[in-house]
N, C-alpha and C positions, 0 to 999 in steps of 0.2 A: 635714809638712801634719797641718793642724790642723783635728778635729773636734769638735764641739760640738752635744751635743743638751740644748736648754734652754729654758726660754721667756724672753721679753724682761723680765718683769718680774724673774725671778729671775737675771738678770743686771745690770739693773742695782739694784738692792736689792744686792746681794753685792758687788759692783762694791768695792775699799777707795780714797777720793777722797782719798788720801793723799799730798801732793806735797811732794818738797825742794828746794828752789832749790837754785842755784850759791852756794860758801862757804859750806855745813850750813846754810840759815836753814832751818826747816821752815813750811811754810804749811799750817796745821789746815784738816781734812778740812770741819769749822762753814762757815770763809770759803768754799770752792770749793761743798762742796752747797748752801747756802743763794743763791749769786747762779744756779745751774742750776734751783734749786727755784722760783726764784722768776721766774723763764723759761719754766717750763714754767706755773706757775701762773697767771700771763698768758696764754699760749696758751688753756691751758684756761680761763679765764675769758671769755673773747674768742672764743672757735669758735664758730663757725654750723653746724658740724657733731657731733653726739655721738659720734659713729663716727670720728673725725678719726684719720688715720693721722699717727702722728709717727716711726714707724722710720727713715726717711731720717735725720729731723734727730740721733735718739740713733747711728743707723751714723757721723753724719759727724762727731762728736763723740768717738765709741768709736776711728772710727780714726787720727786727730790727736790722739789721748789716745796710742796706740800709735808713732805716726810726727808726733813734733811739729816743727812746721812750724817751718827757719829762717831766722830774723829776716832774715841775709844773705844767703841767696839765697831769694829767695821772688815772686811775684805778688799783685798786689791780688786778684785770683778766690777765693787762696785763706783771707785772712784773712776777706775778706766772707763765706767760706762756712759763716764760724766762726758767725755771726752776733751776734757780739761783739766788732764795733770797727764804727764808722761811718766813711764814706768820708774825710773831716776828719780822723779819728785814722788814718787810715791813710796816707791823704799826709804827714802832720805827722811822723809816720815814717819810710816813702819822702826827702823834703825833709832830715830828721835827717840821715837815711845819708849821703845827695850832700854834704852841708855837713860831716861831721865823719868819715865816711870810717866802714866796716864798724864794730857793737857789739862791742863787749869783752865785755860781760855783758847779764844781764839789768835790772841795778842803773843801769843810763844807761838805761833804758826811763823812770824818774823823771824827769830830765832831758828830755821831751820833752815838746811843747804837746799839751793835753790826756791824758796818761796823770799818771789819780792812783794811790793806791796801791789803792781796791777793782778800779778799772779791770785794774790790773795783777794783784792775784791771779786776777782772771775770765780773764785765757787762760795762765797760766805753766804748767797741765798742758798745753797742745797746742802751745807753740811753746819753743823753744830757741835760744842763742846759739854758732854753730859758723863755723870757718873754710869761705871759700865750696868747694865739694862739687861733683863733677857728677853728674849721676843716673846710677846703673846703669842699664846697657841691659837690660831683661827680654826671655829668649824665651821659649818656650813650654814648654821643660824646668823654667824658672823657676816661672813661673805656676800646674804642674800637683802641684807640688811644697810648693808654699810657699802654697797658696793656701788658703780656710775654706771648710768641711763645716757647711752650718750645717741640724741639723733640728728641727722644734717638731713638737710634736705637743699639740693640747691639744683636752680632751671635758669640756663642764658641764652639768647636769642641773636645773631646778625639783624638788626631792625630794615641794613637797605635790604633791597630786593639782591637777589643771588640768580644767576642766571641756572643755575643748578637745580631750580626750584622752580621753574619758569615755565609753563605751557608748550607742549610741542605737539606735531599732528603726527598721525602713525608711522607717514612713511617718514618723515623724520626720526622715530624712536627706531626704528627699524634698519635703517643705517648708519644709526649710532648710539646702540641703545644704554651706554655709559656715557652720555652726557649727561642725562638727567639722575637724579637720588630719588631712592625710590620708597624715604619716609619722611617725615615733616624737620622743619628745619630746628627744632629744640633739641638741644645738648641737657640732657637728664640723668642728673644724681642720686642718690643717696643710700646712707648706712645706718646701721642703728647698731650700735658696741656695748656691748655689758663687759665692766672691768672692775676687778675689787686691785687696788694695786698694781704692781709687775706682777702679780702669781696666776691673776685669775684672769682672761678675756673669752670673748665670744659675740661674734654677730653673724650680718648680712649685707653685703655690698650689693648695689644695683647701678648700673649703666648706660645711659643709652647716647651714642654720639649723634652730630646735627648729620639727617640724612638716611638714620637709621627709622627702621619702624618701630612702631608700639603696639602692645600687645597685637591683636590680629586684625589691625586695621586696615583697611582697603588700600590699596595705592590707589593716591589722588588724580590719575590718569588712565586707570581703568585697560590699561593695555592688555589685550592678550600675551605678549609676551612674558611681562612683568608677572600674570599671576601665573603661568604657568612653570613660571622660573621657580618662586615661593612655595609655593606646594605646599602651604600652611607649617612655613619652617616658623614664622615668630611668634607661635599662640603662648609665650610665658612670657609677653612684656618684653622687660629692659633685653637689650643684645647680650648684655652680659652679668654673669651673675659671680660673686666670691662669698664663702662662707668657712666659717672658721671655730675652732677649739681648742682653746689652749690655757694649760696649767703650768706650774714650777714652786719649783722647791716644794712640793709635796710629799716628806720624808728621803728616802733615795729615790726618786722620782726631782730628775732635775728640769728636765720638759719634755712634755709630751703633747702635741701639737697632730686633731686630726680636720682632716679637708684642707685649706687651705695654706699654707707657712713657707719662708724663706730658708734658708739656711745655708750658711759660710763658716770655711775652715782657713788654717792655715793663712799667709798671704792671698789668697784667690787665687792661685794657679789652679789647681782642681775643682773645686766650685766656690760661689758666691752669689748669691740674688740677691736685690737690693741695694741700699745706699752705702756710695764707696767715695771713697776719696779719690784725686787727682794729684797734680800739679799744684799747690799754692805757697803763697810765703810762710805758712806755719809748718815749719818742720816737724811738728809729730803727726803731720798729714800721711806722711812715707811709709807710715807701719801702720799696718791694718790689723785690727781686735777683732778676733774670731768671736761671733756673736751667735758660733754655736744654731742653734733651732730658733725659730721669729714665728708668732702670728703673722698672717698676712691680710692686711684689709686695705688694698688697695685696686685702681683701676688700669694698672698696666698687668695686658693681659698674659701677659709672656715671660715674665721674670719673676718665679714664683712655682712650687712645686706644689702637684693636688695629690693627696694623699694621707699618711701619718707618718710620723716620726716620732720615735722614741732616746731620749738621752737619759740616763740612769749612769750612779756610783755618788764619789764623793766628793769633796770640795779638790781631792789634789788626784783620783783617776776618775776618769767617765770616758762611757762610752756611747755610743749614738748609730742607732741605725735607724735608716730611711729608707719610704718608698715609696714613689708619684708615676700616676699615669696622666696623660690628660691628653684633647684632642688639641693640635695647632693646622694655625690657615698656612696655607701653600699652595704653591703653582704645582697645577697637576699634568704629566706628562700623558697624551693622550693618542697612541700609536693609531690607533680607531678611532671606528664614536664611542665605543662599547664599553674599550679596555684602559683602569691605568696601567701607568707602566711608571710607579714612580712618580717624584716632585721633581723639579729643578731651583727652586730659591724656597725660602719659608717666610711668610710672610711677616711683618711684625708693626704695623701701624693700628690693628686692632676695631680698622675702620670695617664696614660692613654694608655701606649705602649704593651702592653700581652694581649692577650683576656682575661685573666679573670678580667685584670683592666675597660677593654671595656665593656665587660657586667654589672658592676657595678657602672660605670657610670649613673651618673643623673638618679640613680633607684628611689630615694624616694623624697620625697617634706616638706617641714619645713617652717611652716609659724607661723611669731612671733608680735605680737600686742602691745602696752603698753602705758607707758605715766609718764612722772613723773615733779612733782612742786617742786619746789626752791624756797627758799628766803632768801637772801644774805644782811649783811651788814658790817660795817668793822669787826668789831670782831667777828661776830659768824653769821651761814650758817644752815641753816638742809633743810632736801628736803625727799619727798616720790615718789617711783617710784612705778609703779608694770608691770608686761608683763605674759603675755599668751603663750603660745609655743607648736603648734599641728604639729603632722605627719599624712600624708594621708594615711600609713602601720605601725603598732602597731613593735616599738623596743625591741627582747624579745633576749635578754645576752644566750649565750651556759652559762650553771652553772659553775661558775669556785670560786678560795680563793678567785682570784685576784678579783672579777667584782659582787660579791655578791651580793652589795650595788649599783651599778650602776643604774642609771632611767634608766627602762623597759615601755613598754607604749605608747602610744599614743597623751598624755597633760603630760602638766605640766605649774604649776599655780606657780609665783614668788613676792614676796611682799619685797620691802625693804626700811626701815630710816635710815640716813645717821646726821651728827653733825657735825660742828666744831666748836670750844669756844678759845677766844683767854683768858688771864686772867695773866695781868704783862708779868712775860716770859712765862709762860706755852703756850702750844698750846695741848689742846684737841679733840681729834677727835674717829669716829667710825660710824659701820654700824650695826643693825639687820635687820638682814633678817631671809624669813619663805619661805616654797616652799609647795605648796600642788601638789599631784599625787594620785587620786583616784580614776583612772580605769588604776590600775601599766602593766595589763596584755588585755589592746586593749577591754575592756570586759570582763572577770572575774576577778570581783569584792572581789571574797574569797580566793587572792594571801595572801601572806605567809604578814606581817608586815613591812620585812625589803624592800617588793617590793614597797611598797607604803604609803601612810598615810601621814603623817605632819611629819615635820623635820624644824630646825631652826640653825643659823650661828651667830656666833656676832663674832666681830673684835671691841675693842678700844688702843688706844694710847695715846702715848703723849709727844712730844715736848720741852726740857727744855732746854734755852739757859742761862748755867752755867758763860759763860763766852765768852767775840768777842772772842775766837780762842776753845770754846768747847760748845759742844752740848750733851746732855746726849739724846737716843731714849729710852722708853717703848712702848708694846706692847702688848696686849693677846688677842688670840683668841680661841676659842673654834667651832667648826663643829661639827655638829651631824653627825654619820655613814649616816642615812638616809632622810637628805638635802639634795637636788641636786640643780643644778642651770647647767644648759646645756649654759649658756651662759656669766656663771663669771669668772672674774680671778682677786681675792683679791689677798694679800700677805698670800702666801703658803707656803710648803716643794716640792709640783708636781707642774706637770702642771696647774692642777686646784681645785680649795679651795673641790669640791664632786665630 
C-alpha cells in the first residue's frame, strides 16, 4: 500500500525524468522534459479556461511512466491516451508488427514509417518492448493492498490588506451590501483520492474560495443583514464538495462512474467536459480523441456531471448511458417579491462570497440524460450520441446583440454522429450535430425563430503525414447561429461553438 501526501506541483517538479534505454543508452532529462514542457505550454497558451484542470493528463503520464506500455501487447486506445502519437503513427506501428513479427528492441522503432528520433524520445519513458504476457487477474485484495492513497491539503491567502475584508459600519453595509466579503480571506483546498492504476478511483474534494464562509463561522461584522441572508446555509464546511467512485475494464464493464464524472464523445459538438485542445502548433491537437466516461476530482463547479454513467461492451462495440442532475448558480428573475419567474443567465464563476452571489447559488436544477454507441476498428470508427437537457426554470436572457442567438427555454435536445477513417497517410475525421429547442420560452411556442427551432453544426478535418518530420492539418467547420449545445466544447474560436 502506498500513501502519498503531496502537492501536484511538487510531484511534477521533483520527479526525475531521466530514462535509460535498452542496451545502456541514456536519454537525458532535457530531451524528455522539453517535449512534455512544450506540450503543456501549448495547452496553457490555447486554453480557454484560466483554471483548466490538467490533473488527469498528469495522472495518465505518471501511470504509464510507472507501468510502461508493452508495444508487443497493446491496443490503440492505450497509445492514443498518451497524446504523443497520432493515429497514422499508431497504425504504422501495428502494420510493422503484423508484417515483421513482434518488436525485438526499441531501436526497431526507427525503421517504422513516421517514427523519427524526436518522436521516439518522447514516448520512451512510457513504453517498453517485451515478450507477450497475459495481464494478471486483479482481485479485491490486490486492489486494497497495492492501491495508492493521495491526500492533498493546500491553503493560501493574500497578505496585503484587501478592502473587501476591511471594517465598515452598518449604514455603509446597508447602502452597499456587496462591498464586503462574508467569509474569511483564506482559500482552502483538500482532496483525498484512492486509485489502483487506471482501473479504480474513488475520492472526495472540498474547496473554499477567499471570502467564502467556512463551516458555521459567524460573519465577523455581525450585521443583521448578513445573518438573515445566510439563514444557516453554510453549516457543512467547504463551499464546494465533489465525490466520485469509478471503475474501468472489469469484464464487460468498460467504465462505471457514480457521483461526479466527465463525459466526452466525438469531436465535442454534442457533449464534451474536461480538458480540450484549441489552436496550437501541434497538428495532432485539431483532432479530439473521445475519452468517454472519466472520473472527476477537480474544483471547477460547472464543467462536470453529477449522477451515474455506465459503458459496456467489447473492445470494438460499446454503448454508454449517462444521467446527471445538479444545482447550478443563476441570476434569478423576480417579477414580484415572492415568486421566481426563471433566470436570465447562468453563473459560472463558482464564487459565493457576497450577498448577491449567495442569492444566486444553486438557483436552478439542471438534468441531463443521454447515451452513446460506438464501433471501433483499427482503421476506422464511428459513433452516435444523443442527449436531452432540462432545467426546472426557464432561461430567458435579457435581450442584447451579443446573446440574441443564445439558448432560451427549459429544454434542449442534441444529436451527433462522428467518424474517423485512416487511408494510407491520411486521417479523416469529423462530426455532424443537430440541436432542437422546440419550446424556447418555456411555454411560448410563438417565439421568433432565432430563439428556438432546429440548428446544425458540422466539423470535418484531415491530418496528412507528408514526411516523418512534416504533417499537414486541415479543418473545416460550419456552426449555424441557431445551433445550440450547452455541453459542447468543440474546436472553435470562443469558449463554445454555439
